[in-house]
C-alpha positions as a Markdown table, in Angstrom:
| # | Residue | x | y | z |
|---|---|---|---|---|
| 1 | Met | -11.6 | -2.5 | -40.1 |
| 2 | Gly | -12.6 | 0.1 | -37.4 |
| 3 | Phe | -9.4 | -1.0 | -35.5 |
| 4 | Leu | -6.9 | -0.6 | -38.2 |
| 5 | Glu | -8.7 | 2.7 | -39.4 |
| 6 | Lys | -8.2 | 4.0 | -35.5 |
| 7 | Leu | -4.6 | 2.8 | -35.5 |
| 8 | Phe | -3.7 | 4.1 | -38.9 |
| 9 | Glu | -5.1 | 7.5 | -37.8 |
| 10 | His | -3.7 | 7.6 | -34.8 |
| 11 | Gly | -0.5 | 7.3 | -36.1 |
| 12 | Leu | -0.7 | 9.9 | -38.8 |
| 13 | Trp | -1.7 | 12.4 | -36.3 |
| 14 | Ser | 1.2 | 11.3 | -34.4 |
| 15 | Ser | 3.2 | 12.0 | -37.4 |
| 16 | Arg | 3.0 | 15.7 | -36.9 |
| 17 | Phe | 5.6 | 15.5 | -33.9 |
| 18 | Ile | 8.3 | 15.4 | -36.8 |
| 19 | Ile | 7.8 | 19.0 | -36.6 |
| 20 | Ile | 9.6 | 19.1 | -33.4 |
| 21 | Leu | 12.7 | 18.8 | -35.6 |
| 22 | Ala | 12.5 | 21.7 | -37.7 |
| 23 | Val | 11.3 | 23.6 | -34.3 |
| 24 | Val | 14.1 | 22.8 | -32.4 |
| 25 | Phe | 16.7 | 23.0 | -35.3 |
| 26 | Gly | 15.1 | 26.6 | -36.2 |
| 27 | Leu | 15.6 | 28.2 | -32.7 |
| 28 | Val | 19.3 | 26.6 | -32.8 |
| 29 | Gly | 19.7 | 28.8 | -36.0 |
| 30 | Ala | 18.2 | 31.5 | -34.3 |
| 31 | Val | 20.5 | 31.0 | -31.6 |
| 32 | Leu | 23.6 | 30.9 | -34.1 |
| 33 | Leu | 22.8 | 34.0 | -35.9 |
| 34 | Phe | 22.1 | 35.8 | -32.4 |
| 35 | Ala | 25.5 | 34.5 | -31.8 |
| 36 | Val | 27.3 | 35.7 | -34.8 |
| 37 | Ala | 25.5 | 38.8 | -35.1 |
| 38 | Ser | 26.5 | 39.9 | -31.7 |
| 39 | Phe | 30.3 | 38.6 | -32.4 |
| 40 | Asp | 30.2 | 40.9 | -35.4 |
| 41 | Val | 28.7 | 44.0 | -33.3 |
| 42 | Tyr | 31.9 | 43.3 | -30.7 |
| 43 | Asn | 34.6 | 43.1 | -33.5 |
| 44 | Thr | 32.8 | 46.5 | -34.8 |
| 45 | Ala | 33.0 | 47.8 | -31.4 |
| 46 | Phe | 36.7 | 46.6 | -31.1 |
| 47 | Tyr | 37.4 | 48.2 | -34.3 |
| 48 | Val | 35.9 | 51.3 | -33.5 |
| 49 | Ile | 37.9 | 51.5 | -30.0 |
| 50 | Asn | 41.0 | 50.4 | -31.3 |
| 51 | Thr | 40.8 | 53.2 | -34.0 |
| 52 | Tyr | 40.4 | 56.0 | -32.1 |
| 53 | Thr | 42.9 | 54.9 | -29.1 |
| 54 | Thr | 45.7 | 54.7 | -32.2 |
| 55 | Tyr | 44.4 | 58.1 | -33.5 |
| 56 | Ser | 44.2 | 57.0 | -36.7 |
| 57 | His | 41.2 | 57.5 | -38.9 |
| 58 | Pro | 41.5 | 54.8 | -42.2 |
| 59 | Glu | 40.2 | 55.9 | -45.2 |
| 60 | His | 36.7 | 54.1 | -45.4 |
| 61 | Phe | 35.9 | 53.8 | -41.6 |
| 62 | His | 32.9 | 54.7 | -41.6 |
| 63 | Glu | 31.6 | 52.6 | -44.2 |
| 64 | Glu | 33.1 | 49.5 | -42.5 |
| 65 | Val | 31.8 | 50.4 | -38.8 |
| 66 | Val | 28.0 | 50.9 | -40.4 |
| 67 | Gly | 28.7 | 48.0 | -42.8 |
| 68 | Gly | 29.4 | 45.9 | -39.9 |
| 69 | Ile | 26.4 | 47.0 | -37.8 |
| 70 | Ile | 23.9 | 46.7 | -40.7 |
| 71 | Gly | 25.3 | 43.3 | -41.3 |
| 72 | Ala | 24.8 | 42.5 | -37.9 |
| 73 | Val | 21.3 | 43.6 | -37.8 |
| 74 | Asp | 20.5 | 41.6 | -41.0 |
| 75 | Leu | 21.8 | 38.3 | -38.8 |
| 76 | Tyr | 19.5 | 39.6 | -36.1 |
| 77 | Leu | 16.7 | 39.8 | -38.5 |
| 78 | Ile | 17.4 | 36.6 | -39.9 |
| 79 | Gly | 17.7 | 34.9 | -36.4 |
| 80 | Val | 13.9 | 36.7 | -35.9 |
| 81 | Ile | 12.8 | 35.0 | -38.9 |
| 82 | Met | 13.8 | 31.5 | -37.7 |
| 83 | Ile | 12.4 | 32.2 | -34.2 |
| 84 | Ile | 8.8 | 33.2 | -35.6 |
| 85 | Phe | 8.9 | 30.1 | -37.9 |
| 86 | Ser | 9.8 | 27.6 | -34.9 |
| 87 | Phe | 7.2 | 29.2 | -32.5 |
| 88 | Gly | 4.6 | 29.2 | -35.5 |
| 89 | Leu | 5.5 | 25.7 | -36.6 |
| 90 | Tyr | 4.9 | 24.6 | -32.8 |
| 91 | Glu | 1.5 | 26.2 | -32.3 |
| 92 | Leu | 0.4 | 25.0 | -35.6 |
| 93 | Phe | 1.1 | 21.5 | -35.2 |
| 94 | Ile | 1.9 | 20.7 | -31.8 |
| 95 | Ser | 0.1 | 22.9 | -29.3 |
| 96 | Asp | -0.6 | 26.6 | -27.9 |
| 97 | Ile | 2.5 | 28.1 | -25.9 |
| 98 | Asp | 0.8 | 28.4 | -22.4 |
| 99 | Pro | 4.0 | 30.9 | -21.3 |
| 100 | Ala | 3.0 | 33.2 | -23.9 |
| 101 | Lys | -0.4 | 34.0 | -22.6 |
| 102 | Asp | -0.8 | 36.9 | -19.9 |
| 103 | Glu | -2.4 | 36.3 | -16.5 |
| 104 | Asp | -6.2 | 36.4 | -18.2 |
| 105 | Gly | -5.3 | 33.7 | -20.8 |
| 106 | His | -4.8 | 36.3 | -23.6 |
| 107 | Glu | -2.3 | 35.5 | -26.0 |
| 108 | Asn | 0.9 | 37.4 | -27.1 |
| 109 | Gln | 0.1 | 38.9 | -30.4 |
| 110 | Leu | 3.6 | 39.2 | -31.2 |
| 111 | Leu | 4.5 | 35.4 | -32.1 |
| 112 | Ala | 0.8 | 33.9 | -32.3 |
| 113 | Val | 0.2 | 32.0 | -35.1 |
| 114 | His | -3.3 | 30.7 | -35.9 |
| 115 | Ser | -2.8 | 29.6 | -39.6 |
| 116 | Leu | 0.0 | 28.9 | -42.5 |
| 117 | Asp | -1.2 | 32.3 | -43.7 |
| 118 | Gln | -0.5 | 34.2 | -40.9 |
| 119 | Leu | 2.8 | 32.1 | -40.3 |
| 120 | Lys | 3.6 | 33.4 | -44.2 |
| 121 | Asp | 2.8 | 37.1 | -43.7 |
| 122 | Lys | 5.0 | 37.4 | -40.5 |
| 123 | Ile | 7.8 | 35.6 | -42.2 |
| 124 | Ser | 7.6 | 37.6 | -45.4 |
| 125 | Lys | 7.4 | 40.8 | -43.9 |
| 126 | Val | 10.4 | 40.0 | -41.7 |
| 127 | Ile | 12.3 | 38.8 | -44.9 |
| 128 | Val | 11.5 | 42.1 | -46.5 |
| 129 | Met | 13.2 | 43.9 | -43.8 |
| 130 | Val | 16.0 | 41.7 | -44.1 |
| 131 | Leu | 16.4 | 42.5 | -47.9 |
| 132 | Val | 15.8 | 46.6 | -47.1 |
| 133 | Val | 18.6 | 46.3 | -44.9 |
| 134 | Gly | 20.8 | 44.3 | -47.1 |
| 135 | Phe | 19.9 | 47.1 | -49.8 |
| 136 | Phe | 21.2 | 49.9 | -47.7 |
| 137 | Gln | 23.9 | 47.8 | -47.0 |
| 138 | Lys | 25.2 | 47.5 | -50.3 |
| 139 | Val | 24.2 | 51.2 | -51.2 |
| 140 | Gly | 26.6 | 52.3 | -48.3 |
| 141 | His | 29.5 | 50.5 | -50.1 |
| 142 | Thr | 28.7 | 51.9 | -53.5 |
| 143 | Gln | 30.4 | 54.7 | -55.0 |
| 144 | Phe | 28.4 | 57.1 | -56.9 |
| 145 | Thr | 30.1 | 58.9 | -59.9 |
| 146 | Gly | 27.6 | 60.5 | -61.7 |
| 147 | Ala | 24.2 | 62.2 | -61.4 |
| 148 | Leu | 22.6 | 59.5 | -63.0 |
| 149 | Glu | 23.5 | 57.0 | -60.3 |
| 150 | Leu | 22.4 | 59.3 | -57.8 |
| 151 | Leu | 19.2 | 59.4 | -59.5 |
| 152 | Tyr | 19.0 | 55.8 | -59.7 |
| 153 | Leu | 19.6 | 55.9 | -55.8 |
| 154 | Ala | 16.8 | 58.3 | -55.3 |
| 155 | Leu | 14.5 | 56.1 | -57.3 |
| 156 | Ser | 15.2 | 53.1 | -55.6 |
| 157 | Ile | 14.9 | 54.4 | -52.2 |
| 158 | Thr | 11.8 | 56.0 | -53.0 |
| 159 | Ala | 10.6 | 52.4 | -54.5 |
| 160 | Val | 11.6 | 51.0 | -51.0 |
| 161 | Ala | 9.6 | 53.5 | -49.2 |
| 162 | Val | 6.8 | 53.0 | -51.3 |
| 163 | Gly | 6.9 | 48.9 | -50.6 |
| 164 | Leu | 7.3 | 49.4 | -47.0 |
| 165 | Tyr | 4.3 | 51.9 | -47.0 |
| 166 | Phe | 2.2 | 49.0 | -48.8 |
| 167 | Leu | 3.6 | 46.3 | -46.6 |
| 168 | Ser | 2.5 | 48.1 | -43.3 |
| 169 | Lys | -1.4 | 48.4 | -44.8 |
| 170 | Val | -1.0 | 44.8 | -45.3 |
| 171 | Gly | -3.4 | 42.9 | -43.0 |
| 172 | His | -4.9 | 46.4 | -41.6 |
| 173 | His | -8.9 | 46.5 | -42.5 |
| 174 | Glu | -10.4 | 49.8 | -42.1 |
| 175 | His | -13.9 | 48.8 | -40.3 |
């Protein structure tokens, strides 16, 4: 029984390396998102330069430029989520990332993950930022026709600000 038990446990423990698939493809996804976002910024810059060299000013020029940039920021943030996800899974299931440590052996706290809860917290904060960016992108394309709509806008911006305030307090304990 001892030999079979050790063999099974060794196989079970080694099965954690399946996480490598999520790590690698998470990083591939991040690279793709960064490439697409960069292409979007390039296209927006080309649009701006092309518009000003022809001395024309389209009707919704500012909204299109801001929308293009905010859309790229959105993709960059989702790419950051993928990087945090990949780093966190690797550190939790495979090994610590040695190059992330400084000369004294202290870990870089930006991407350090020591539990699934920490990974979830880091990812959820970035997801909230993606939602905030998406909200402001939608607001930029909205036409307001009355005072009630502007009141709703003000209330929604206040709700976002309050939410971000409380999100910044999560994990910060007073001593």
